[in-house]
ChimeraX commands (.cxc) that place a marker at each C-alpha (Angstrom):
marker #1 position 134.30,99.12,97.48 radius 0.5
marker #1 position 136.70,96.22,97.70 radius 0.5
marker #1 position 136.19,95.54,101.40 radius 0.5
marker #1 position 132.58,96.59,101.99 radius 0.5
marker #1 position 130.51,93.81,103.50 radius 0.5
marker #1 position 127.77,94.41,100.91 radius 0.5
marker #1 position 128.15,96.47,97.72 radius 0.5
marker #1 position 125.31,97.53,95.41 radius 0.5
marker #1 position 126.23,98.46,91.84 radius 0.5
marker #1 position 123.10,100.09,90.43 radius 0.5
marker #1 position 122.26,100.37,86.72 radius 0.5
marker #1 position 125.20,98.32,85.52 radius 0.5
marker #1 position 125.78,98.99,81.84 radius 0.5
marker #1 position 123.63,102.13,81.78 radius 0.5
marker #1 position 126.31,103.78,79.69 radius 0.5
marker #1 position 129.00,102.20,77.56 radius 0.5
marker #1 position 132.15,102.32,79.70 radius 0.5
marker #1 position 135.53,103.61,78.64 radius 0.5
marker #1 position 138.45,101.17,78.80 radius 0.5
marker #1 position 139.50,102.72,82.14 radius 0.5
marker #1 position 136.02,102.28,83.62 radius 0.5
marker #1 position 135.82,98.70,82.34 radius 0.5
marker #1 position 139.25,97.89,83.85 radius 0.5
marker #1 position 138.27,99.47,87.17 radius 0.5
marker #1 position 134.93,97.66,87.22 radius 0.5
marker #1 position 136.70,94.38,86.45 radius 0.5
marker #1 position 139.12,94.98,89.33 radius 0.5
marker #1 position 136.29,95.66,91.77 radius 0.5
marker #1 position 134.14,92.74,90.66 radius 0.5
marker #1 position 137.04,90.29,90.40 radius 0.5
marker #1 position 138.32,91.25,93.86 radius 0.5
marker #1 position 134.88,90.77,95.39 radius 0.5
marker #1 position 134.45,87.52,93.43 radius 0.5
marker #1 position 137.74,86.15,94.78 radius 0.5
marker #1 position 136.87,87.20,98.35 radius 0.5
marker #1 position 133.33,85.83,98.07 radius 0.5
marker #1 position 131.87,89.23,99.07 radius 0.5
marker #1 position 128.16,89.95,98.72 radius 0.5
marker #1 position 127.52,92.15,95.69 radius 0.5
marker #1 position 124.14,93.20,94.33 radius 0.5
marker #1 position 123.89,94.33,90.73 radius 0.5
marker #1 position 120.94,96.01,89.05 radius 0.5
marker #1 position 120.63,96.45,85.31 radius 0.5
marker #1 position 118.05,97.00,82.61 radius 0.5
marker #1 position 119.92,94.69,80.22 radius 0.5
marker #1 position 118.96,91.09,79.58 radius 0.5
marker #1 position 121.30,88.12,79.04 radius 0.5
marker #1 position 119.50,86.95,75.93 radius 0.5
marker #1 position 119.16,89.07,72.82 radius 0.5
marker #1 position 115.43,89.37,72.04 radius 0.5
marker #1 position 115.84,92.23,69.58 radius 0.5
marker #1 position 118.87,92.40,67.25 radius 0.5
marker #1 position 119.07,96.18,67.69 radius 0.5
marker #1 position 119.29,96.12,71.49 radius 0.5
marker #1 position 122.40,95.46,73.58 radius 0.5
marker #1 position 122.58,92.70,76.16 radius 0.5
marker #1 position 124.55,93.05,79.41 radius 0.5
marker #1 position 127.62,91.34,77.93 radius 0.5
marker #1 position 127.75,93.99,75.18 radius 0.5
marker #1 position 127.95,96.67,77.86 radius 0.5
marker #1 position 130.36,95.20,80.40 radius 0.5
marker #1 position 132.29,92.58,78.44 radius 0.5
marker #1 position 132.53,88.80,78.54 radius 0.5
marker #1 position 134.83,88.43,81.57 radius 0.5
marker #1 position 132.81,90.75,83.82 radius 0.5
marker #1 position 129.53,89.13,82.77 radius 0.5
marker #1 position 130.99,85.68,83.42 radius 0.5
marker #1 position 131.94,86.59,87.00 radius 0.5
marker #1 position 128.58,88.19,87.65 radius 0.5
marker #1 position 126.87,85.05,86.34 radius 0.5
marker #1 position 128.79,82.85,88.75 radius 0.5
marker #1 position 128.48,85.27,91.71 radius 0.5
marker #1 position 124.78,85.97,91.45 radius 0.5
marker #1 position 121.32,84.60,91.28 radius 0.5
marker #1 position 119.32,86.38,88.58 radius 0.5
marker #1 position 116.00,87.88,89.59 radius 0.5
marker #1 position 113.98,89.32,86.71 radius 0.5
marker #1 position 111.52,92.04,87.64 radius 0.5
marker #1 position 109.02,93.05,84.99 radius 0.5
marker #1 position 106.70,96.00,84.98 radius 0.5
marker #1 position 105.86,99.32,83.43 radius 0.5
marker #1 position 108.47,102.05,83.33 radius 0.5
marker #1 position 107.56,104.36,86.21 radius 0.5
marker #1 position 108.98,107.40,84.38 radius 0.5
marker #1 position 106.71,106.76,81.41 radius 0.5
marker #1 position 103.57,106.32,83.48 radius 0.5
marker #1 position 104.13,108.98,86.15 radius 0.5
marker #1 position 101.71,111.79,85.40 radius 0.5
marker #1 position 103.01,114.74,87.44 radius 0.5
marker #1 position 105.37,117.40,86.14 radius 0.5
marker #1 position 109.00,116.97,87.13 radius 0.5
marker #1 position 110.18,119.15,90.01 radius 0.5
marker #1 position 113.21,121.28,89.32 radius 0.5
marker link #1:1,2 radius 0.2
marker link #1:2,3 radius 0.2
marker link #1:3,4 radius 0.2
marker link #1:4,5 radius 0.2
marker link #1:5,6 radius 0.2
marker link #1:6,7 radius 0.2
marker link #1:7,8 radius 0.2
marker link #1:8,9 radius 0.2
marker link #1:9,10 radius 0.2
marker link #1:10,11 radius 0.2
marker link #1:11,12 radius 0.2
marker link #1:12,13 radius 0.2
marker link #1:13,14 radius 0.2
marker link #1:14,15 radius 0.2
marker link #1:15,16 radius 0.2
marker link #1:16,17 radius 0.2
marker link #1:17,18 radius 0.2
marker link #1:18,19 radius 0.2
marker link #1:19,20 radius 0.2
marker link #1:20,21 radius 0.2
marker link #1:21,22 radius 0.2
marker link #1:22,23 radius 0.2
marker link #1:23,24 radius 0.2
marker link #1:24,25 radius 0.2
marker link #1:25,26 radius 0.2
marker link #1:26,27 radius 0.2
marker link #1:27,28 radius 0.2
marker link #1:28,29 radius 0.2
marker link #1:29,30 radius 0.2
marker link #1:30,31 radius 0.2
marker link #1:31,32 radius 0.2
marker link #1:32,33 radius 0.2
marker link #1:33,34 radius 0.2
marker link #1:34,35 radius 0.2
marker link #1:35,36 radius 0.2
marker link #1:36,37 radius 0.2
marker link #1:37,38 radius 0.2
marker link #1:38,39 radius 0.2
marker link #1:39,40 radius 0.2
marker link #1:40,41 radius 0.2
marker link #1:41,42 radius 0.2
marker link #1:42,43 radius 0.2
marker link #1:43,44 radius 0.2
marker link #1:44,45 radius 0.2
marker link #1:45,46 radius 0.2
marker link #1:46,47 radius 0.2
marker link #1:47,48 radius 0.2
marker link #1:48,49 radius 0.2
marker link #1:49,50 radius 0.2
marker link #1:50,51 radius 0.2
marker link #1:51,52 radius 0.2
marker link #1:52,53 radius 0.2
marker link #1:53,54 radius 0.2
marker link #1:54,55 radius 0.2
marker link #1:55,56 radius 0.2
marker link #1:56,57 radius 0.2
marker link #1:57,58 radius 0.2
marker link #1:58,59 radius 0.2
marker link #1:59,60 radius 0.2
marker link #1:60,61 radius 0.2
marker link #1:61,62 radius 0.2
marker link #1:62,63 radius 0.2
marker link #1:63,64 radius 0.2
marker link #1:64,65 radius 0.2
marker link #1:65,66 radius 0.2
marker link #1:66,67 radius 0.2
marker link #1:67,68 radius 0.2
marker link #1:68,69 radius 0.2
marker link #1:69,70 radius 0.2
marker link #1:70,71 radius 0.2
marker link #1:71,72 radius 0.2
marker link #1:72,73 radius 0.2
marker link #1:73,74 radius 0.2
marker link #1:74,75 radius 0.2
marker link #1:75,76 radius 0.2
marker link #1:76,77 radius 0.2
marker link #1:77,78 radius 0.2
marker link #1:78,79 radius 0.2
marker link #1:79,80 radius 0.2
marker link #1:80,81 radius 0.2
marker link #1:81,82 radius 0.2
marker link #1:82,83 radius 0.2
marker link #1:83,84 radius 0.2
marker link #1:84,85 radius 0.2
marker link #1:85,86 radius 0.2
marker link #1:86,87 radius 0.2
marker link #1:87,88 radius 0.2
marker link #1:88,89 radius 0.2
marker link #1:89,90 radius 0.2
marker link #1:90,91 radius 0.2
marker link #1:91,92 radius 0.2
marker link #1:92,93 radius 0.2
view
């Protein structure tokens, strides 16, 4: 993860991390930040709180990780319906 040419971290913040996970994530992101490595992050969390009951990305990953991501990345917002809510077929087991 530290030396990969391109790293994709999908669904960042999907669950609230333990301290160990947060420390490990910080180490990975900070190392890649310092080495100027390409890293792609996906998340369902916004940067601005639009609803007081919903978390933003900073709530999930912490201030220092969010700060590095902000400086490393260009934000691309993709809006649309939730595929899982609109998909009409029964789930395969």
